matplotlib code that plots the C-alpha trace (Angstrom):
import matplotlib.pyplot as plt

x = [123.8, 123.7, 126.7, 125.4, 128.0, 125.9, 126.5, 129.8, 132.6, 136.0, 139.5, 141.2, 145.2, 146.4, 142.5, 142.7, 143.6, 144.5, 143.2, 142.7, 139.9, 138.3, 138.3, 136.9, 134.4, 133.3, 132.6, 131.0, 128.4, 128.2, 126.9, 130.1, 131.2, 134.6, 137.9, 140.1, 143.5, 145.9, 149.0, 147.6, 144.9, 143.5, 143.4, 142.2, 139.2, 138.1, 138.0, 135.7, 133.6, 133.5, 132.6, 130.3, 128.4, 128.0, 126.9, 126.0, 128.1, 130.0, 133.6, 135.9, 139.5, 142.8, 145.9, 148.7, 151.3, 150.1, 154.2, 154.6, 153.1, 151.5, 149.5, 148.1, 147.1, 145.4, 143.6, 142.6, 141.6, 139.1, 137.7, 139.1, 136.9, 137.3, 135.1, 137.0, 140.6, 142.4, 146.1, 147.4, 150.8, 153.2, 156.0, 159.6, 160.7, 162.4, 165.9, 168.5, 169.4, 172.7, 172.2, 170.0, 171.3, 170.1, 168.2, 166.6, 165.6, 164.7, 162.1, 161.0, 160.1, 158.0, 156.0, 155.1, 155.4, 155.7, 152.9, 150.3, 151.4, 151.2, 147.5, 146.3, 147.9, 145.8, 142.1, 141.9, 141.0, 137.7, 137.0, 137.4, 135.1, 132.6, 133.2, 133.4, 136.4, 137.3, 141.4, 142.6, 146.0, 146.9, 150.2, 151.2, 151.2, 155.2, 155.0, 154.5, 156.2, 159.3, 159.9, 163.4, 164.2, 160.9, 163.0, 162.5, 158.7, 158.2, 160.3, 158.7, 155.4, 156.0, 157.5, 153.5, 152.4, 154.0, 153.9, 150.0, 150.0, 149.5, 147.6, 144.7, 144.5, 144.4, 142.1, 139.6, 137.5, 136.5, 135.0, 138.0, 139.4, 142.5, 143.0, 145.6, 145.0, 147.8, 147.0, 149.3, 148.7, 146.2, 145.1, 146.7, 149.0, 151.9, 151.7, 151.3, 154.1, 155.9, 154.7, 156.2, 159.8, 159.4, 159.0, 161.7, 164.1, 163.6, 162.2, 158.9, 155.6, 154.2, 150.4, 152.9, 154.4, 150.8, 149.3, 152.2, 151.6, 147.9, 148.8, 151.2, 148.0, 145.2, 142.3, 143.9, 143.5, 144.7, 142.6, 140.1, 140.6, 137.0, 136.8, 139.4, 136.8, 134.4, 136.7, 138.0, 134.4, 133.2, 136.1, 134.7, 131.2, 129.2, 129.6, 133.2, 133.5, 134.7, 137.6, 140.5, 144.4, 144.1, 145.8, 143.2, 145.4, 144.0, 146.0, 144.1, 145.8, 149.2, 151.0, 150.6, 149.9, 148.0, 147.9]
y = [-58.2, -55.9, -55.2, -53.8, -50.7, -47.9, -44.4, -45.9, -43.5, -44.6, -43.5, -44.8, -44.3, -43.7, -43.4, -41.2, -44.3, -47.9, -50.6, -47.7, -46.3, -49.5, -49.7, -46.2, -46.6, -50.1, -48.7, -45.5, -48.3, -49.9, -46.3, -45.5, -41.7, -41.7, -39.6, -40.2, -39.2, -38.6, -36.2, -34.9, -32.3, -33.0, -36.6, -36.8, -34.2, -36.3, -39.5, -37.8, -36.6, -39.6, -41.6, -39.1, -39.3, -43.1, -43.4, -40.1, -40.8, -38.1, -38.2, -36.0, -34.9, -34.9, -33.8, -35.2, -37.9, -40.4, -41.3, -38.2, -37.1, -34.0, -36.6, -38.1, -35.4, -34.3, -37.3, -37.7, -34.1, -35.3, -37.9, -38.2, -41.3, -43.6, -46.5, -48.3, -47.9, -49.2, -48.7, -48.0, -46.6, -47.0, -49.2, -48.2, -48.4, -51.6, -51.8, -54.3, -55.1, -54.3, -50.6, -49.8, -47.4, -47.1, -43.9, -45.7, -48.5, -46.1, -44.8, -47.7, -49.1, -46.0, -46.1, -49.8, -50.5, -47.7, -44.7, -48.4, -49.3, -45.5, -45.2, -48.1, -46.7, -43.2, -44.9, -48.0, -46.2, -44.8, -48.2, -50.3, -47.3, -48.2, -52.0, -51.7, -51.5, -52.9, -52.5, -53.8, -53.2, -53.4, -55.5, -57.7, -61.3, -60.7, -61.0, -65.0, -64.8, -62.5, -60.5, -60.1, -56.1, -55.6, -57.1, -53.9, -53.0, -56.9, -56.8, -54.0, -55.6, -59.2, -56.9, -55.2, -58.5, -60.2, -57.1, -57.2, -61.0, -60.5, -57.4, -58.1, -60.6, -58.0, -56.2, -59.1, -58.8, -55.2, -55.7, -54.9, -56.8, -56.6, -58.4, -58.1, -58.5, -59.4, -58.5, -60.2, -58.5, -56.4, -53.8, -50.6, -48.1, -49.6, -52.8, -51.0, -49.4, -52.6, -53.5, -50.7, -51.6, -55.1, -54.1, -51.7, -54.0, -57.4, -55.4, -57.2, -54.9, -54.1, -56.6, -59.1, -59.1, -58.5, -61.4, -63.1, -62.8, -63.1, -66.6, -67.2, -66.7, -69.7, -67.3, -65.8, -62.3, -59.5, -58.6, -55.6, -52.8, -52.9, -56.8, -56.0, -53.3, -55.6, -58.1, -54.9, -53.9, -57.5, -57.5, -54.6, -55.1, -56.6, -60.1, -60.1, -59.9, -63.4, -62.9, -61.4, -62.0, -63.3, -62.6, -62.7, -63.4, -61.9, -63.0, -66.0, -68.5, -67.4, -68.4, -71.9, -73.5, -75.9, -73.9]
z = [22.2, 25.4, 26.9, 29.5, 30.1, 28.5, 30.5, 31.9, 30.4, 29.0, 28.6, 25.5, 25.1, 21.2, 19.8, 16.8, 14.7, 14.4, 16.7, 19.2, 17.4, 16.5, 20.4, 21.3, 18.1, 20.1, 23.0, 21.9, 20.0, 23.6, 24.9, 26.9, 26.9, 25.1, 26.0, 22.9, 22.7, 20.1, 19.0, 15.7, 15.9, 12.7, 13.0, 16.1, 15.6, 12.5, 14.9, 17.2, 14.3, 12.6, 16.2, 17.1, 13.6, 13.9, 17.1, 18.7, 22.0, 24.0, 22.9, 24.5, 22.6, 24.0, 22.2, 24.4, 24.5, 27.1, 27.9, 29.4, 32.8, 31.2, 29.0, 31.4, 33.5, 30.7, 30.0, 33.7, 33.7, 31.0, 32.8, 36.3, 37.4, 34.0, 34.4, 31.7, 30.8, 27.3, 27.3, 24.4, 22.7, 20.1, 20.1, 19.8, 15.8, 14.8, 15.4, 16.1, 19.9, 19.5, 18.0, 21.1, 23.5, 27.0, 26.2, 23.7, 25.8, 28.6, 26.3, 25.3, 28.7, 29.3, 26.4, 26.8, 30.4, 32.8, 31.2, 31.4, 34.9, 35.9, 34.8, 36.2, 39.3, 38.7, 38.2, 40.1, 43.7, 41.8, 40.2, 44.0, 45.3, 42.3, 42.6, 39.1, 36.5, 33.4, 32.1, 28.6, 27.7, 24.1, 23.6, 20.8, 19.8, 20.1, 23.5, 22.7, 19.5, 19.3, 16.3, 15.2, 15.3, 18.0, 20.9, 23.0, 22.2, 23.2, 26.4, 27.3, 27.0, 28.3, 31.6, 31.6, 31.2, 34.2, 36.2, 36.4, 36.7, 40.5, 40.6, 38.8, 41.7, 44.1, 42.2, 41.5, 44.6, 43.9, 40.5, 38.4, 35.6, 33.5, 30.5, 27.5, 23.9, 21.6, 18.1, 14.8, 11.6, 12.2, 9.0, 10.4, 9.1, 11.2, 9.3, 5.8, 7.0, 7.6, 4.1, 2.4, 4.1, 3.2, -0.4, -0.6, 0.3, -1.4, -4.6, -4.5, -4.6, -1.8, -3.1, -3.7, 0.3, 1.5, -0.6, 0.7, 4.5, 4.2, 2.8, 6.0, 8.1, 8.7, 8.1, 5.2, 5.9, 8.1, 11.1, 11.3, 13.6, 14.1, 14.9, 17.3, 19.0, 19.4, 21.7, 23.6, 24.2, 25.1, 27.7, 28.8, 29.2, 32.0, 30.5, 30.6, 34.8, 35.4, 32.8, 34.1, 33.8, 30.3, 27.3, 24.6, 21.4, 18.0, 15.1, 13.1, 14.2, 13.4, 16.4, 16.1, 19.7, 21.8, 25.3]

ax = plt.figure().add_subplot(projection="3d")
ax.plot(x, y, z, "-o")
ax.set_aspect("equal")
plt.show()
């Protein structure tokens, strides 16, 4: 399917690996020039080379922490007027809520709520002028189904969702859509780290923990960054122009709900 976005420009935050990388690859395959971002130069450059080789797309790399004002400035200097923004960022580490101090809570909210809002504020004026814009926020299944120890991440991402619920209606008349993708158990380094931690705590092997978790998912497997990226690219496409303010749950049926 031609997504109708060839020639568009896209910023994909935290995209040197994992779900961000999947989104960058899919948008590059759709013909976009992509700006990818990470904090480790070698990993970022390897990803850029992989995307260029696979797609022939123009790939710009920005080494920065997107949570910082300096990191955001670097991204916007590389691409001042993106047509597409994919907000992504690492979440706070798993920790019991009783152990979170004020500094940690502020940092978590900056990572997963304030940073994407700031970037949306920065890019939407030009999107309004161009009467086209696509914003996709990578949040989490935990927005709907909280996980013990991820309370800070869940709360910040839920706050972002609620904050933008009204904003999307303001921007819709200007051809700008904002949607959220809520990943469940996706086969990424973050998931693998969780599997290793569970294995160490339970005495089971990592393979045994993974097999047990796959059996809990109705489709009996983990999701992939590639299929996640393709869903993101569709929301960013010309075909996604009538979809806005929505939460797309990608969890293989793990969250049981009729609505």
